[in-house]
BALOBA-1460 file (C-alpha; in Angstrom, 3 decimals):
// residues 103
<rec num="1" residu="m" x="0.000" y="0.000" z="0.000"/>
<rec num="2" residu="a" x="2.804" y="2.413" z="0.818"/>
<rec num="3" residu="q" x="4.331" y="1.785" z="-2.601"/>
<rec num="4" residu="i" x="1.125" y="3.071" z="-4.185"/>
<rec num="5" residu="f" x="1.363" y="6.315" z="-2.215"/>
<rec num="6" residu="l" x="4.984" y="6.738" z="-3.286"/>
<rec num="7" residu="l" x="3.912" y="6.249" z="-6.886"/>
<rec num="8" residu="g" x="1.172" y="8.835" z="-6.348"/>
<rec num="9" residu="i" x="3.764" y="11.395" z="-5.246"/>
<rec num="10" residu="l" x="5.725" y="10.844" z="-8.443"/>
<rec num="11" residu="d" x="2.574" y="11.094" z="-10.562"/>
<rec num="12" residu="n" x="1.107" y="14.189" z="-8.902"/>
<rec num="13" residu="l" x="4.182" y="16.310" z="-8.285"/>
<rec num="14" residu="e" x="6.409" y="17.468" z="-11.110"/>
<rec num="15" residu="d" x="10.204" y="17.399" z="-10.925"/>
<rec num="16" residu="v" x="10.318" y="14.825" z="-8.098"/>
<rec num="17" residu="k" x="13.181" y="12.453" z="-8.853"/>
<rec num="18" residu="s" x="13.506" y="10.945" z="-5.380"/>
<rec num="19" residu="i" x="11.360" y="10.680" z="-2.272"/>
<rec num="20" residu="c" x="12.648" y="10.970" z="1.283"/>
<rec num="21" residu="f" x="10.580" y="9.897" z="4.277"/>
<rec num="22" residu="c" x="10.877" y="8.921" z="7.928"/>
<rec num="23" residu="v" x="9.168" y="5.983" z="9.592"/>
<rec num="24" residu="s" x="6.617" y="8.370" z="11.128"/>
<rec num="25" residu="d" x="5.755" y="9.648" z="7.627"/>
<rec num="26" residu="m" x="5.101" y="6.086" z="6.492"/>
<rec num="27" residu="q" x="2.921" y="5.470" z="9.554"/>
<rec num="28" residu="d" x="0.891" y="8.573" z="8.723"/>
<rec num="29" residu="w" x="0.447" y="7.501" z="5.081"/>
<rec num="30" residu="l" x="-0.781" y="4.072" z="6.160"/>
<rec num="31" residu="l" x="-3.181" y="5.556" z="8.718"/>
<rec num="32" residu="r" x="-4.625" y="7.968" z="6.151"/>
<rec num="33" residu="k" x="-5.265" y="5.059" z="3.794"/>
<rec num="34" residu="g" x="-7.043" y="3.038" z="6.492"/>
<rec num="35" residu="f" x="-4.263" y="0.680" z="7.572"/>
<rec num="36" residu="r" x="-4.093" y="0.718" z="11.360"/>
<rec num="37" residu="g" x="-1.856" y="-1.030" z="13.840"/>
<rec num="38" residu="h" x="1.495" y="-0.704" z="12.075"/>
<rec num="39" residu="d" x="4.123" y="0.176" z="14.642"/>
<rec num="40" residu="s" x="7.451" y="1.780" z="13.877"/>
<rec num="41" residu="v" x="9.360" y="-1.466" z="14.452"/>
<rec num="42" residu="s" x="7.381" y="-3.402" z="11.835"/>
<rec num="43" residu="i" x="7.620" y="-0.539" z="9.329"/>
<rec num="44" residu="r" x="11.365" y="-0.218" z="9.899"/>
<rec num="45" residu="r" x="11.705" y="-3.994" z="9.440"/>
<rec num="46" residu="v" x="9.985" y="-3.831" z="6.038"/>
<rec num="47" residu="l" x="12.037" y="-0.815" z="4.933"/>
<rec num="48" residu="q" x="15.352" y="-2.340" z="5.935"/>
<rec num="49" residu="n" x="14.831" y="-6.072" z="5.381"/>
<rec num="50" residu="d" x="12.381" y="-6.214" z="2.472"/>
<rec num="51" residu="w" x="13.092" y="-2.965" z="0.639"/>
<rec num="52" residu="n" x="16.845" y="-2.982" z="1.520"/>
<rec num="53" residu="l" x="16.874" y="0.684" z="2.549"/>
<rec num="54" residu="l" x="19.119" y="2.306" z="5.135"/>
<rec num="55" residu="p" x="18.274" y="5.513" z="7.011"/>
<rec num="56" residu="s" x="20.490" y="8.556" z="6.620"/>
<rec num="57" residu="a" x="23.467" y="8.517" z="8.983"/>
<rec num="58" residu="n" x="22.429" y="11.766" z="10.690"/>
<rec num="59" residu="a" x="19.275" y="13.801" z="11.083"/>
<rec num="60" residu="n" x="19.162" y="15.987" z="7.971"/>
<rec num="61" residu="s" x="16.586" y="18.165" z="6.260"/>
<rec num="62" residu="y" x="14.300" y="16.474" z="3.764"/>
<rec num="63" residu="q" x="11.131" y="17.232" z="1.817"/>
<rec num="64" residu="q" x="8.160" y="15.711" z="3.654"/>
<rec num="65" residu="y" x="4.973" y="14.720" z="1.802"/>
<rec num="66" residu="r" x="1.645" y="14.702" z="3.663"/>
<rec num="67" residu="i" x="-1.833" y="13.740" z="2.557"/>
<rec num="68" residu="a" x="-4.425" y="16.429" z="3.265"/>
<rec num="69" residu="v" x="-8.060" y="15.674" z="4.094"/>
<rec num="70" residu="d" x="-9.026" y="16.487" z="0.502"/>
<rec num="71" residu="g" x="-6.477" y="13.968" z="-0.826"/>
<rec num="72" residu="r" x="-3.946" y="16.516" z="-2.046"/>
<rec num="73" residu="i" x="-0.274" y="15.990" z="-1.345"/>
<rec num="74" residu="h" x="1.476" y="18.834" z="0.480"/>
<rec num="75" residu="e" x="5.202" y="19.361" z="0.855"/>
<rec num="76" residu="s" x="7.121" y="20.807" z="3.783"/>
<rec num="77" residu="t" x="10.715" y="20.750" z="4.952"/>
<rec num="78" residu="r" x="11.441" y="18.579" z="7.988"/>
<rec num="79" residu="k" x="14.490" y="17.221" z="9.742"/>
<rec num="80" residu="g" x="15.064" y="13.585" z="10.620"/>
<rec num="81" residu="r" x="16.794" y="10.321" z="9.797"/>
<rec num="82" residu="f" x="15.068" y="9.570" z="6.533"/>
<rec num="83" residu="y" x="15.009" y="6.827" z="3.952"/>
<rec num="84" residu="k" x="15.432" y="7.740" z="0.295"/>
<rec num="85" residu="l" x="13.943" y="6.125" z="-2.799"/>
<rec num="86" residu="t" x="14.673" y="7.169" z="-6.355"/>
<rec num="87" residu="e" x="12.002" y="7.226" z="-9.031"/>
<rec num="88" residu="k" x="13.391" y="3.986" z="-10.474"/>
<rec num="89" residu="e" x="13.257" y="2.244" z="-7.080"/>
<rec num="90" residu="v" x="9.616" y="3.306" z="-6.580"/>
<rec num="91" residu="l" x="8.731" y="1.882" z="-9.988"/>
<rec num="92" residu="k" x="10.550" y="-1.351" z="-9.109"/>
<rec num="93" residu="l" x="8.599" y="-1.655" z="-5.823"/>
<rec num="94" residu="n" x="5.386" y="-1.356" z="-7.822"/>
<rec num="95" residu="n" x="6.645" y="-3.863" z="-10.430"/>
<rec num="96" residu="l" x="6.454" y="-1.143" z="-13.082"/>
<rec num="97" residu="d" x="10.146" y="-1.072" z="-14.000"/>
<rec num="98" residu="d" x="9.664" y="-3.839" z="-16.592"/>
<rec num="99" residu="l" x="6.727" y="-1.975" z="-18.096"/>
<rec num="100" residu="m" x="8.717" y="1.247" z="-18.350"/>
<rec num="101" residu="t" x="11.621" y="-0.434" z="-20.184"/>
<rec num="102" residu="t" x="9.282" y="-1.869" z="-22.815"/>
<rec num="103" residu="l" x="7.631" y="1.494" z="-23.522"/>
C-alpha cells in the first residue's frame, strides 16, 4: 500500500526524482489510507529487510509529503533520519520497472 502512495507522489508532483521519508511519515500515510496497527518497528523492518533501505546517517533536512483531508499531497521541509527512494526504485517496488523499459 505504501508503494502506491509513493507512486502517487511521483505522478502528482512534477520534478520529483527521489522521495525521502521517515518511519513516522510512512505510519501517517498508512493511517490515512485506512491501515491501522502498524508500529514503527514493523515498518522499519519492512524498509530495511524487504526494501533494503538504510536511514540517513544523521538527522538531515528532507522534503516531507503529507496527505491532506481532501487527498492533495502537500510538501514541507522537515528534519530527521530519513530513507530515500529514487524514481526507479519506486517503480521497481510497484513492479512497473519492466513496463517502463518496454515502452
